[in-house]
PASE-749813 format. One record per residue (C-alpha): residue number from 1; x, y, z. Coordinates in nm, 4 decimals, m for minus. Layout:
! residues N
+-----+----------+----------+----------+
! pos !        u !        v !        w !
+-----+----------+----------+----------+
! NUM !        X !        Y !        Z !
...
+-----+----------+----------+----------+
This chain:
! residues 454
+-----+----------+----------+----------+
! pos !        u !        v !        w !
+-----+----------+----------+----------+
!   1 !   0.0005 !   0.0004 !   0.0002 !
!   2 !   0.2804 !   0.2373 !   0.0934 !
!   3 !   0.4636 !   0.1588 !  m0.2323 !
!   4 !   0.1448 !   0.2306 !  m0.4318 !
!   5 !   0.1074 !   0.5691 !  m0.2690 !
!   6 !   0.4688 !   0.6481 !  m0.3461 !
!   7 !   0.4247 !   0.5623 !  m0.7138 !
!   8 !   0.1102 !   0.7730 !  m0.7271 !
!   9 !   0.2936 !   1.0730 !  m0.5764 !
!  10 !   0.5748 !   1.0371 !  m0.8321 !
!  11 !   0.3251 !   1.0263 !  m1.1184 !
!  12 !   0.1580 !   1.3431 !  m0.9899 !
!  13 !   0.4961 !   1.5159 !  m0.9656 !
!  14 !   0.5947 !   1.4168 !  m1.3176 !
!  15 !   0.2571 !   1.5239 !  m1.4475 !
!  16 !   0.2860 !   1.8640 !  m1.2883 !
!  17 !   0.6397 !   1.9140 !  m1.4224 !
!  18 !   0.5233 !   1.8304 !  m1.7724 !
!  19 !   0.2340 !   2.0734 !  m1.7675 !
!  20 !   0.3662 !   2.3387 !  m2.0079 !
!  21 !   0.0366 !   2.4610 !  m2.1461 !
!  22 !   0.0012 !   2.1857 !  m2.4030 !
!  23 !   0.2602 !   2.3506 !  m2.6209 !
!  24 !   0.0769 !   2.6838 !  m2.6201 !
!  25 !   0.2348 !   3.0218 !  m2.5447 !
!  26 !   0.1147 !   3.0921 !  m2.1900 !
!  27 !   0.3958 !   3.3075 !  m2.0511 !
!  28 !   0.6007 !   3.2525 !  m1.7370 !
!  29 !   0.3806 !   3.1044 !  m1.4668 !
!  30 !   0.3791 !   3.1395 !  m1.0874 !
!  31 !   0.4694 !   3.5072 !  m1.1027 !
!  32 !   0.4206 !   3.6846 !  m0.7719 !
!  33 !   0.1279 !   3.9291 !  m0.7904 !
!  34 !   0.2259 !   4.2940 !  m0.7516 !
!  35 !   0.0330 !   4.5448 !  m0.5453 !
!  36 !   0.1773 !   4.8909 !  m0.5121 !
!  37 !   0.1184 !   5.0237 !  m0.1615 !
!  38 !  m0.0142 !   5.3739 !  m0.1060 !
!  39 !   0.2923 !   5.5761 !  m0.0046 !
!  40 !   0.2500 !   5.7412 !   0.3355 !
!  41 !   0.1663 !   6.1100 !   0.3134 !
!  42 !   0.1007 !   6.1008 !  m0.0611 !
!  43 !  m0.2104 !   6.1498 !  m0.2731 !
!  44 !  m0.3013 !   5.9669 !  m0.5932 !
!  45 !  m0.3052 !   6.1766 !  m0.9104 !
!  46 !  m0.4948 !   5.9935 !  m1.1877 !
!  47 !  m0.4311 !   5.9524 !  m1.5578 !
!  48 !  m0.5621 !   6.2354 !  m1.7709 !
!  49 !  m0.5241 !   6.4947 !  m2.0429 !
!  50 !  m0.5385 !   6.8714 !  m2.0031 !
!  51 !  m0.4447 !   7.1931 !  m2.1753 !
!  52 !  m0.1073 !   7.2800 !  m2.0305 !
!  53 !  m0.0126 !   7.6472 !  m2.0182 !
!  54 !  m0.3591 !   7.8046 !  m2.0141 !
!  55 !  m0.3692 !   8.1166 !  m1.7952 !
!  56 !  m0.5716 !   8.4352 !  m1.7841 !
!  57 !  m0.2642 !   8.6480 !  m1.8340 !
!  58 !   0.0981 !   8.6403 !  m1.9338 !
!  59 !   0.3630 !   8.8967 !  m1.8557 !
!  60 !   0.4108 !   9.1269 !  m2.1577 !
!  61 !   0.6238 !   8.9634 !  m2.4257 !
!  62 !   0.7139 !   8.6709 !  m2.1997 !
!  63 !   0.5449 !   8.4042 !  m2.4125 !
!  64 !   0.6890 !   8.1216 !  m2.2077 !
!  65 !   0.3774 !   7.9082 !  m2.1554 !
!  66 !   0.2035 !   7.8562 !  m2.4879 !
!  67 !  m0.1068 !   7.6347 !  m2.4460 !
!  68 !  m0.0688 !   7.2732 !  m2.5455 !
!  69 !  m0.2755 !   6.9593 !  m2.4834 !
!  70 !  m0.0777 !   6.6893 !  m2.3057 !
!  71 !  m0.1470 !   6.3544 !  m2.1391 !
!  72 !  m0.0075 !   6.2548 !  m1.8004 !
!  73 !   0.0164 !   5.8981 !  m1.6675 !
!  74 !  m0.0835 !   5.8415 !  m1.3017 !
!  75 !   0.1493 !   5.9006 !  m1.0077 !
!  76 !   0.1581 !   5.9692 !  m0.6352 !
!  77 !   0.2517 !   6.3103 !  m0.4983 !
!  78 !   0.3306 !   6.4371 !  m0.1497 !
!  79 !   0.0217 !   6.6023 !  m0.0053 !
!  80 !   0.2357 !   6.8860 !   0.1301 !
!  81 !   0.5803 !   7.0258 !   0.0688 !
!  82 !   0.8624 !   6.8450 !   0.2469 !
!  83 !   0.8745 !   6.9918 !   0.5972 !
!  84 !   1.1703 !   7.0928 !   0.8111 !
!  85 !   1.1249 !   6.7885 !   1.0289 !
!  86 !   1.1118 !   6.5479 !   0.7329 !
!  87 !   1.4207 !   6.6990 !   0.5750 !
!  88 !   1.5937 !   6.6949 !   0.9119 !
!  89 !   1.5574 !   6.3146 !   0.9117 !
!  90 !   1.7729 !   6.3153 !   0.5958 !
!  91 !   2.0303 !   6.5487 !   0.7525 !
!  92 !   2.0521 !   6.3394 !   1.0702 !
!  93 !   2.0922 !   6.0180 !   0.8682 !
!  94 !   2.3857 !   6.1698 !   0.6767 !
!  95 !   2.5362 !   6.2921 !   1.0029 !
!  96 !   2.5003 !   5.9512 !   1.1691 !
!  97 !   2.6319 !   5.7585 !   0.8705 !
!  98 !   2.9460 !   5.9737 !   0.8551 !
!  99 !   2.9948 !   5.9369 !   1.2317 !
! 100 !   2.9433 !   5.5594 !   1.2215 !
! 101 !   3.1942 !   5.5255 !   0.9412 !
! 102 !   3.4536 !   5.7229 !   1.1355 !
! 103 !   3.3893 !   5.5171 !   1.4492 !
! 104 !   3.4000 !   5.1865 !   1.2622 !
! 105 !   3.7521 !   5.2672 !   1.1458 !
! 106 !   3.8727 !   5.2695 !   1.5067 !
! 107 !   3.6104 !   5.0598 !   1.6875 !
! 108 !   3.5045 !   4.7974 !   1.4290 !
! 109 !   3.3827 !   4.5508 !   1.6900 !
! 110 !   3.1116 !   4.7959 !   1.7974 !
! 111 !   3.0241 !   5.0028 !   1.4898 !
! 112 !   3.0615 !   4.7572 !   1.2008 !
! 113 !   2.9221 !   4.4180 !   1.1019 !
! 114 !   3.1711 !   4.1917 !   0.9267 !
! 115 !   2.9729 !   3.8691 !   0.9104 !
! 116 !   2.6147 !   3.7553 !   0.8707 !
! 117 !   2.5603 !   3.5525 !   1.1858 !
! 118 !   2.2758 !   3.3538 !   1.0332 !
! 119 !   2.4389 !   3.2519 !   0.7035 !
! 120 !   2.8079 !   3.2990 !   0.7846 !
! 121 !   2.8533 !   3.5310 !   0.4833 !
! 122 !   3.1557 !   3.7614 !   0.5160 !
! 123 !   3.0887 !   4.1225 !   0.4250 !
! 124 !   3.3687 !   4.2945 !   0.2328 !
! 125 !   3.3665 !   4.5798 !   0.3046 !
! 126 !   3.1875 !   4.5467 !   0.6396 !
! 127 !   2.8442 !   4.6997 !   0.6945 !
! 128 !   2.7853 !   4.9822 !   0.9380 !
! 129 !   2.6132 !   4.8712 !   1.2579 !
! 130 !   2.3004 !   5.0852 !   1.2787 !
! 131 !   2.1707 !   4.9053 !   1.5850 !
! 132 !   2.4579 !   5.0411 !   1.7941 !
! 133 !   2.3626 !   5.3764 !   1.9394 !
! 134 !   2.6260 !   5.6489 !   1.9047 !
! 135 !   2.7558 !   5.7775 !   2.2370 !
! 136 !   2.8059 !   6.1404 !   2.1373 !
! 137 !   2.9301 !   6.2264 !   2.4865 !
! 138 !   3.1669 !   5.9323 !   2.5195 !
! 139 !   3.5292 !   6.0326 !   2.5698 !
! 140 !   3.6649 !   5.7912 !   2.3084 !
! 141 !   3.3883 !   5.8744 !   2.0607 !
! 142 !   3.4461 !   6.2483 !   2.1015 !
! 143 !   3.8137 !   6.2095 !   2.0236 !
! 144 !   3.7407 !   6.0022 !   1.7125 !
! 145 !   3.4754 !   6.2422 !   1.5871 !
! 146 !   3.6851 !   6.5528 !   1.6485 !
! 147 !   3.6915 !   6.6485 !   1.2796 !
! 148 !   3.3126 !   6.6313 !   1.2559 !
! 149 !   3.2594 !   6.9177 !   1.5018 !
! 150 !   3.3071 !   7.2890 !   1.4554 !
! 151 !   3.6687 !   7.3862 !   1.5345 !
! 152 !   3.7289 !   7.5607 !   1.8668 !
! 153 !   3.8317 !   7.8883 !   1.7039 !
! 154 !   3.5039 !   7.8991 !   1.5048 !
! 155 !   3.2668 !   7.8288 !   1.7932 !
! 156 !   2.9838 !   8.0800 !   1.8223 !
! 157 !   2.7764 !   7.9125 !   2.0901 !
! 158 !   2.9046 !   7.7353 !   2.3994 !
! 159 !   2.7682 !   7.4082 !   2.2722 !
! 160 !   3.0019 !   7.2148 !   2.0450 !
! 161 !   2.7922 !   7.1665 !   1.7324 !
! 162 !   2.8367 !   6.9445 !   1.4296 !
! 163 !   3.0056 !   7.1279 !   1.1436 !
! 164 !   2.7346 !   7.1453 !   0.8765 !
! 165 !   3.0007 !   7.1826 !   0.6067 !
! 166 !   3.0998 !   6.8210 !   0.6681 !
! 167 !   2.7523 !   6.6797 !   0.6059 !
! 168 !   2.8055 !   6.5557 !   0.2523 !
! 169 !   2.5975 !   6.2837 !   0.0887 !
! 170 !   2.7542 !   6.0720 !  m0.1823 !
! 171 !   2.5265 !   5.8868 !  m0.4209 !
! 172 !   2.5270 !   5.7395 !  m0.7679 !
! 173 !   2.2741 !   5.7516 !  m1.0474 !
! 174 !   2.2522 !   5.6043 !  m1.3951 !
! 175 !   2.2396 !   5.8474 !  m1.6872 !
! 176 !   1.9859 !   5.6601 !  m1.8964 !
! 177 !   1.9619 !   5.9459 !  m2.1459 !
! 178 !   2.3330 !   5.9184 !  m2.2209 !
! 179 !   2.3080 !   5.5408 !  m2.2488 !
! 180 !   2.0203 !   5.5677 !  m2.4976 !
! 181 !   2.2051 !   5.7927 !  m2.7413 !
! 182 !   2.3153 !   5.6397 !  m3.0673 !
! 183 !   2.6839 !   5.5628 !  m3.1094 !
! 184 !   2.8372 !   5.5992 !  m3.4547 !
! 185 !   3.1001 !   5.3253 !  m3.4459 !
! 186 !   3.3642 !   5.2747 !  m3.7083 !
! 187 !   3.1553 !   5.0108 !  m3.8802 !
! 188 !   2.8481 !   5.2310 !  m3.8627 !
! 189 !   3.0042 !   5.5534 !  m3.9835 !
! 190 !   2.7181 !   5.7519 !  m4.1442 !
! 191 !   2.9572 !   5.9013 !  m4.3984 !
! 192 !   3.0332 !   5.5496 !  m4.5135 !
! 193 !   2.6655 !   5.4663 !  m4.5443 !
! 194 !   2.6508 !   5.2759 !  m4.2183 !
! 195 !   2.3784 !   5.2929 !  m3.9538 !
! 196 !   2.3979 !   5.4377 !  m3.6065 !
! 197 !   2.4113 !   5.1772 !  m3.3318 !
! 198 !   2.3786 !   5.1984 !  m2.9560 !
! 199 !   2.6508 !   5.0300 !  m2.7471 !
! 200 !   2.4094 !   4.7806 !  m2.5822 !
! 201 !   2.6784 !   4.6159 !  m2.3720 !
! 202 !   2.9569 !   4.6442 !  m2.6298 !
! 203 !   3.1461 !   4.8777 !  m2.3982 !
! 204 !   3.1809 !   4.9275 !  m2.0239 !
! 205 !   2.8394 !   5.0402 !  m1.8952 !
! 206 !   2.9967 !   5.1958 !  m1.5878 !
! 207 !   3.0647 !   5.5052 !  m1.8004 !
! 208 !   2.6954 !   5.5897 !  m1.7545 !
! 209 !   2.7131 !   5.5789 !  m1.3738 !
! 210 !   2.7418 !   5.9317 !  m1.2359 !
! 211 !   2.8638 !   6.0224 !  m0.8897 !
! 212 !   2.7316 !   6.3185 !  m0.6935 !
! 213 !   2.8608 !   6.4581 !  m0.3629 !
! 214 !   2.6158 !   6.7077 !  m0.2143 !
! 215 !   2.6262 !   6.9030 !   0.1093 !
! 216 !   2.2776 !   6.8377 !   0.2471 !
! 217 !   2.2437 !   7.1068 !   0.5133 !
! 218 !   2.0034 !   7.3854 !   0.4087 !
! 219 !   2.1400 !   7.7332 !   0.3493 !
! 220 !   2.0031 !   7.8988 !   0.6638 !
! 221 !   2.1663 !   8.2295 !   0.5658 !
! 222 !   1.9451 !   8.2566 !   0.2568 !
! 223 !   1.7074 !   8.4783 !   0.4598 !
! 224 !   1.9794 !   8.7419 !   0.4847 !
! 225 !   2.1127 !   8.6890 !   0.1331 !
! 226 !   1.7726 !   8.7238 !  m0.0351 !
! 227 !   1.6628 !   9.0468 !   0.1303 !
! 228 !   1.8926 !   9.3395 !   0.1886 !
! 229 !   1.7950 !   9.5960 !   0.4558 !
! 230 !   1.5457 !   9.3644 !   0.6246 !
! 231 !   1.5563 !   9.2084 !   0.9713 !
! 232 !   1.5626 !   8.8333 !   0.9100 !
! 233 !   1.8058 !   8.7233 !   1.1809 !
! 234 !   1.5449 !   8.5228 !   1.3827 !
! 235 !   1.4487 !   8.3206 !   1.0744 !
! 236 !   1.8148 !   8.2519 !   1.0019 !
! 237 !   1.8766 !   8.1232 !   1.3526 !
! 238 !   1.5581 !   7.9291 !   1.4249 !
! 239 !   1.3591 !   7.8393 !   1.1138 !
! 240 !   1.5205 !   7.5052 !   1.0300 !
! 241 !   1.6046 !   7.3540 !   1.3682 !
! 242 !   1.3570 !   7.4987 !   1.6201 !
! 243 !   1.0646 !   7.2665 !   1.7115 !
! 244 !   0.8168 !   7.5475 !   1.6502 !
! 245 !   0.8900 !   7.5226 !   1.2788 !
! 246 !   0.8935 !   7.1439 !   1.2464 !
! 247 !   0.5852 !   7.1380 !   1.0230 !
! 248 !   0.6792 !   7.4378 !   0.8114 !
! 249 !   0.8060 !   7.3789 !   0.4564 !
! 250 !   1.1823 !   7.3419 !   0.4326 !
! 251 !   1.3516 !   7.6239 !   0.2421 !
! 252 !   1.7118 !   7.7095 !   0.1624 !
! 253 !   1.7375 !   7.3818 !  m0.0294 !
! 254 !   1.8854 !   7.3885 !  m0.3778 !
! 255 !   1.7585 !   7.1804 !  m0.6689 !
! 256 !   2.0638 !   6.9569 !  m0.6292 !
! 257 !   1.9854 !   6.8986 !  m0.2603 !
! 258 !   1.6204 !   6.8234 !  m0.3409 !
! 259 !   1.7282 !   6.5638 !  m0.5949 !
! 260 !   1.9670 !   6.4071 !  m0.3414 !
! 261 !   1.6812 !   6.3898 !  m0.0894 !
! 262 !   1.4712 !   6.1944 !  m0.3409 !
! 263 !   1.7554 !   5.9449 !  m0.3950 !
! 264 !   1.7997 !   5.9016 !  m0.0198 !
! 265 !   1.4248 !   5.8580 !   0.0335 !
! 266 !   1.4195 !   5.5787 !  m0.2236 !
! 267 !   1.7168 !   5.4118 !  m0.0577 !
! 268 !   1.5556 !   5.4482 !   0.2858 !
! 269 !   1.2366 !   5.2751 !   0.1686 !
! 270 !   1.4255 !   5.0037 !  m0.0155 !
! 271 !   1.6351 !   4.9295 !   0.2901 !
! 272 !   1.3202 !   4.8777 !   0.4955 !
! 273 !   1.1670 !   4.6465 !   0.2339 !
! 274 !   1.4867 !   4.4446 !   0.2106 !
! 275 !   1.5092 !   4.4000 !   0.5881 !
! 276 !   1.1397 !   4.3160 !   0.6441 !
! 277 !   1.0295 !   4.1432 !   0.3241 !
! 278 !   1.3527 !   4.0388 !   0.1572 !
! 279 !   1.2795 !   4.2555 !  m0.1461 !
! 280 !   1.3334 !   4.6109 !  m0.2668 !
! 281 !   1.0991 !   4.7038 !  m0.5466 !
! 282 !   0.9809 !   5.0490 !  m0.4518 !
! 283 !   0.9267 !   5.2922 !  m0.7387 !
! 284 !   1.1812 !   5.5699 !  m0.7209 !
! 285 !   1.0937 !   5.8928 !  m0.5447 !
! 286 !   1.1805 !   6.1933 !  m0.7586 !
! 287 !   1.0966 !   6.5554 !  m0.8284 !
! 288 !   0.7807 !   6.6021 !  m1.0373 !
! 289 !   0.8108 !   6.6982 !  m1.3991 !
! 290 !   0.6770 !   7.0404 !  m1.4851 !
! 291 !   0.3761 !   6.8876 !  m1.6620 !
! 292 !   0.3032 !   6.6530 !  m1.3693 !
! 293 !   0.3165 !   6.9452 !  m1.1277 !
! 294 !   0.0681 !   7.1524 !  m1.3307 !
! 295 !  m0.1657 !   6.8568 !  m1.3820 !
! 296 !  m0.1606 !   6.7847 !  m1.0067 !
! 297 !  m0.2029 !   7.1518 !  m0.9143 !
! 298 !  m0.5146 !   7.1848 !  m1.1275 !
! 299 !  m0.6846 !   6.9083 !  m0.9329 !
! 300 !  m0.8998 !   6.8104 !  m1.2286 !
! 301 !  m1.0092 !   7.1695 !  m1.3071 !
! 302 !  m0.8924 !   7.2243 !  m1.6635 !
! 303 !  m0.8706 !   7.5781 !  m1.8022 !
! 304 !  m0.8807 !   7.7340 !  m1.4538 !
! 305 !  m0.6003 !   7.9608 !  m1.3320 !
! 306 !  m0.5828 !   7.8453 !  m0.9671 !
! 307 !  m0.5717 !   7.5066 !  m0.7885 !
! 308 !  m0.9058 !   7.5668 !  m0.6188 !
! 309 !  m1.0748 !   7.5903 !  m0.9579 !
! 310 !  m1.1972 !   7.9485 !  m0.9564 !
! 311 !  m1.0663 !   8.2669 !  m1.1120 !
! 312 !  m1.0178 !   8.4513 !  m0.7828 !
! 313 !  m0.7717 !   8.4346 !  m0.4907 !
! 314 !  m1.0524 !   8.4768 !  m0.2321 !
! 315 !  m1.3468 !   8.2579 !  m0.1480 !
! 316 !  m1.7114 !   8.3712 !  m0.1324 !
! 317 !  m1.6513 !   8.4977 !   0.2234 !
! 318 !  m1.3626 !   8.7194 !   0.1188 !
! 319 !  m1.0929 !   8.4979 !   0.2776 !
! 320 !  m0.7657 !   8.4421 !   0.0931 !
! 321 !  m0.7052 !   8.0899 !  m0.0362 !
! 322 !  m0.3253 !   8.0927 !  m0.0268 !
! 323 !  m0.0260 !   8.2485 !   0.1428 !
! 324 !   0.1246 !   8.5138 !  m0.0830 !
! 325 !   0.1685 !   8.8932 !  m0.1062 !
! 326 !  m0.1911 !   9.0089 !  m0.1495 !
! 327 !  m0.1359 !   9.3851 !  m0.1411 !
! 328 !   0.1491 !   9.6278 !  m0.1892 !
! 329 !   0.3673 !   9.5975 !   0.1195 !
! 330 !   0.0942 !   9.3970 !   0.2931 !
! 331 !   0.1970 !   9.0354 !   0.3528 !
! 332 !  m0.0216 !   8.9582 !   0.6503 !
! 333 !  m0.3839 !   8.9873 !   0.5284 !
! 334 !  m0.3780 !   8.6267 !   0.4119 !
! 335 !  m0.2834 !   8.5009 !   0.7572 !
! 336 !   0.0957 !   8.4820 !   0.7307 !
! 337 !   0.3758 !   8.7291 !   0.6622 !
! 338 !   0.6301 !   8.4582 !   0.5777 !
! 339 !   0.6004 !   8.0794 !   0.5363 !
! 340 !   0.3287 !   7.9228 !   0.7471 !
! 341 !   0.2584 !   7.5670 !   0.8616 !
! 342 !   0.1778 !   7.3264 !   0.5788 !
! 343 !  m0.1835 !   7.2264 !   0.5117 !
! 344 !  m0.3169 !   7.5469 !   0.6659 !
! 345 !  m0.5403 !   7.6193 !   0.3662 !
! 346 !  m0.7888 !   7.3671 !   0.2180 !
! 347 !  m0.6510 !   7.1144 !  m0.0358 !
! 348 !  m0.7481 !   7.0974 !  m0.4011 !
! 349 !  m0.9828 !   6.8245 !  m0.5234 !
! 350 !  m0.7021 !   6.5679 !  m0.5329 !
! 351 !  m0.6037 !   6.6238 !  m0.1714 !
! 352 !  m0.2921 !   6.8342 !  m0.2396 !
! 353 !  m0.2181 !   7.1271 !  m0.0109 !
! 354 !  m0.0427 !   7.4566 !  m0.0885 !
! 355 !  m0.0046 !   7.4058 !  m0.4607 !
! 356 !  m0.0333 !   7.7844 !  m0.4808 !
! 357 !   0.1570 !   8.0045 !  m0.2385 !
! 358 !   0.3442 !   7.9430 !   0.0886 !
! 359 !   0.6663 !   7.8325 !  m0.0872 !
! 360 !   0.7375 !   7.7819 !  m0.4542 !
! 361 !   0.8517 !   7.4324 !  m0.5588 !
! 362 !   1.1330 !   7.2838 !  m0.7613 !
! 363 !   1.0435 !   7.0582 !  m1.0513 !
! 364 !   1.2664 !   6.8171 !  m1.2393 !
! 365 !   1.2640 !   7.0123 !  m1.5685 !
! 366 !   1.5353 !   7.2339 !  m1.7015 !
! 367 !   1.4005 !   7.5759 !  m1.7988 !
! 368 !   1.3757 !   7.6781 !  m2.1598 !
! 369 !   1.1360 !   7.9425 !  m2.2838 !
! 370 !   1.0368 !   7.7290 !  m2.5811 !
! 371 !   1.0390 !   7.3826 !  m2.4258 !
! 372 !   0.6620 !   7.3523 !  m2.4689 !
! 373 !   0.7192 !   7.3662 !  m2.8449 !
! 374 !   0.9674 !   7.0801 !  m2.8748 !
! 375 !   0.8655 !   6.8542 !  m2.5844 !
! 376 !   0.6407 !   6.5536 !  m2.6469 !
! 377 !   0.2676 !   6.5624 !  m2.5705 !
! 378 !   0.2754 !   6.2445 !  m2.3601 !
! 379 !   0.4447 !   6.2935 !  m2.0221 !
! 380 !   0.6537 !   6.5865 !  m2.1500 !
! 381 !   0.9871 !   6.6332 !  m1.9735 !
! 382 !   1.2808 !   6.8489 !  m2.0675 !
! 383 !   1.5923 !   6.7296 !  m1.8882 !
! 384 !   1.9425 !   6.8718 !  m1.8957 !
! 385 !   2.2034 !   6.7526 !  m1.6471 !
! 386 !   2.4145 !   7.0639 !  m1.6094 !
! 387 !   2.7628 !   7.0373 !  m1.4609 !
! 388 !   2.9564 !   7.2940 !  m1.2620 !
! 389 !   3.1433 !   7.3889 !  m1.5789 !
! 390 !   2.8277 !   7.4718 !  m1.7748 !
! 391 !   2.7207 !   7.8350 !  m1.8165 !
! 392 !   2.4550 !   7.9685 !  m1.5824 !
! 393 !   2.1842 !   7.9671 !  m1.8520 !
! 394 !   2.2035 !   7.5861 !  m1.8673 !
! 395 !   2.1621 !   7.5530 !  m1.4888 !
! 396 !   1.8110 !   7.6965 !  m1.4843 !
! 397 !   1.5414 !   7.4706 !  m1.3378 !
! 398 !   1.1664 !   7.5275 !  m1.3492 !
! 399 !   1.0037 !   7.6609 !  m1.0328 !
! 400 !   0.6257 !   7.6506 !  m0.9943 !
! 401 !   0.3505 !   7.7570 !  m0.7548 !
! 402 !   0.4492 !   8.0987 !  m0.6202 !
! 403 !   0.5455 !   8.1753 !  m0.2638 !
! 404 !   0.4707 !   8.3897 !   0.0421 !
! 405 !   0.6592 !   8.6861 !  m0.1095 !
! 406 !   0.5065 !   8.6700 !  m0.4614 !
! 407 !   0.2115 !   8.8554 !  m0.6115 !
! 408 !  m0.0984 !   8.6702 !  m0.7288 !
! 409 !   0.0306 !   8.6196 !  m1.0844 !
! 410 !   0.2811 !   8.3612 !  m0.9662 !
! 411 !   0.0109 !   8.1592 !  m0.7860 !
! 412 !  m0.1483 !   8.0633 !  m1.1154 !
! 413 !  m0.0968 !   7.6998 !  m1.2097 !
! 414 !   0.0399 !   7.7846 !  m1.5554 !
! 415 !   0.2923 !   8.0500 !  m1.4510 !
! 416 !   0.6488 !   7.9463 !  m1.5250 !
! 417 !   0.9637 !   8.0823 !  m1.3664 !
! 418 !   1.3082 !   7.9491 !  m1.2847 !
! 419 !   1.5993 !   7.9497 !  m1.0453 !
! 420 !   1.9533 !   7.8139 !  m1.0770 !
! 421 !   2.0069 !   7.4553 !  m0.9664 !
! 422 !   2.2964 !   7.5356 !  m0.7327 !
! 423 !   2.1232 !   7.8220 !  m0.5502 !
! 424 !   1.8975 !   7.8086 !  m0.2461 !
! 425 !   1.6229 !   8.0561 !  m0.1661 !
! 426 !   1.4097 !   8.1378 !   0.1362 !
! 427 !   1.0942 !   8.1004 !  m0.0720 !
! 428 !   1.1564 !   7.7731 !  m0.2607 !
! 429 !   1.0877 !   7.4219 !  m0.1285 !
! 430 !   0.9874 !   7.0979 !  m0.2962 !
! 431 !   0.7762 !   6.7855 !  m0.2807 !
! 432 !   0.8320 !   6.4348 !  m0.4184 !
! 433 !   0.6377 !   6.2136 !  m0.6557 !
! 434 !   0.6388 !   5.8410 !  m0.7214 !
! 435 !   0.5313 !   5.6800 !  m1.0486 !
! 436 !   0.2268 !   5.4533 !  m1.0295 !
! 437 !   0.3340 !   5.1083 !  m1.1448 !
! 438 !   0.0403 !   4.8858 !  m1.0712 !
! 439 !  m0.2903 !   4.8355 !  m0.9051 !
! 440 !  m0.3534 !   4.8294 !  m0.5348 !
! 441 !  m0.5374 !   4.5523 !  m0.3542 !
! 442 !  m0.8653 !   4.7397 !  m0.3816 !
! 443 !  m0.7810 !   4.8210 !  m0.7462 !
! 444 !  m0.8606 !   5.1848 !  m0.6800 !
! 445 !  m0.5681 !   5.3945 !  m0.5484 !
! 446 !  m0.7889 !   5.6980 !  m0.4939 !
! 447 !  m0.9817 !   5.5099 !  m0.2247 !
! 448 !  m0.6608 !   5.4625 !  m0.0274 !
! 449 !  m0.5772 !   5.8340 !  m0.0288 !
! 450 !  m0.5645 !   6.0008 !   0.3067 !
! 451 !  m0.4810 !   6.3387 !   0.4507 !
! 452 !  m0.1410 !   6.3546 !   0.6098 !
! 453 !  m0.2019 !   6.5002 !   0.9555 !
! 454 !   0.1264 !   6.6651 !   1.0399 !
+-----+----------+----------+----------+
């Protein structure tokens, strides 16, 4: 009887192994189903088409936002701008990673992991031990981290603070645009009648890996730099680090720093997925394209100048709907003279706060007055990766949304302006987006949207 059961089990096994769809093309089977989770603090922006660039006015002779119908694929967007407290998490991670690396050089038994205790795998180089808490007041630790603190002759306060100039984040990214360009090889010389070919593995692909080293600490002196003959010392001293401003939008962050934050946020999420689920498949966080930003800001109200859908900056009760400069020299009638807490005003119909006013926002696009003419009409995006050696005109990046110091014109969803990628301003922040890759478990991402209560 036992032998019969064994034979039967073997026959079932062989039968299952031979089940290949009866010779039909059925695709790879047993694929794990994919459900994209709703990112915390983000709202779902659906697929749609709209007339990009429509506004009720344009500055004389500017002609930098000609109307054009475009289609945008769905994505998730932060419901508010990145706040001081959220950006501070990035700064503290960079600080701690530098400190742990310095400590691991001298105290490897405590601040590094050289072997996987479960599998016996040897790590080369060793991993940093993030479970070990840094003893910032320890005598040995203080001596090792001496170079990370402000030198004695530069101390302003009694407290020995971390030197923000040392907080540099190194990351790598793949230049897919460069990799996609055609390569005229000797055999494919166009003058000889040959065809252009892409490398496609015929050369070292590492040439497309770019390295960036960015100082991540915000420029807290931007308040003084931006406005001459104005008393901004309290904002310089307290705005970024004081708990009172935790839920205010971060400013003083350049386009390059905002991009680095997006890379770190992706890494942070992937690290969690790898440790908890053994996988890392999160869609990258990034800055929104200019078209994505405008589509999200409109909230489904096509051909309207403001995110709330109407043609006016006040509601039917006469209350302002955004934080900006409503009158000449009068910054306070809208409820705030400078940046205010995020989500103070009502969201648009897609649950996005402060898409007009409070602080302007970086986008991923390079700025060109005529980019709307040569960009595609499906997910348009004009990218130029400017280097330090490029002229200033090539370092311009699109800024959208208007800020606390701007007049009403800049609050319009179609208004375009720019700032240089290596500069930081007291009126520019940013928010992240994440591409929508697949359905959620309820097959309706909008149902999972929530308001981020900061």
